[in-house]
C-alpha positions, 0 to 999 in steps of 0.5 A: 364267127362264133355263133352266140350264146343263148341266154336261158332265162328261168322263166317259167311257162305261163300256165305255171305262172298262172298256177302260182297266182291262182294259189296266192289268191287263194291264200289271200282270199282265206286268209290265215287261221292260227289263232294262240289262246289268249291267257286270262289273268284275271278271274272275273270276265270283262265283256270287252267293249265293241262298237256302238252306232248312233241312233238313226231315228227314222222321226224325231223324238219330239214334234216340236222343241221345248219352249224355253219357260223362263224368258225375259217376261217370265224372269221379272214378274213385277217391280215393287213399289212400297216405300223401302224401294222408293227409298233405294230408287232415289238414294242408291239409283237402284231398282227393286224387282220380284222375280222368278226364284228359278232365276239366277243373276246373269238371267235377271241382268239380261232381262233388265237389259232387254225390258228397261234398256238400261245398263246394269252394274251389279244384280244382288238377289235374296228369297224372303221367308214366303219363297219369293226372290227379290232382286236389287239391280 
């Protein structure tokens, strides 16, 4: 009977494999340091935009949030009770108010709806010559 031929695998010894692994590890940790010179096409230097992190304050800048100065009671100052306003109420079913100059029509509508519990169809405003604002609701 013929003896079987032994297969000779080109397996490196353990010391050689370990050294190769260490060289690979060292190369990975070190990294490559090849750097190409950047070609500048513009004569002006633009500073690159870097990462801008959000502020992480240790305490709030304001101790309490600001109070809304234009609440429903500040928007509507008073109802107009002059004769022409009374005529508007009777004839056109329209209320007339003196309101804050900084208020817009949406805010006036919400204020009337909350304070007087009525549905508001339309709001017209005008600024009088003396600087006050009138609202027809």
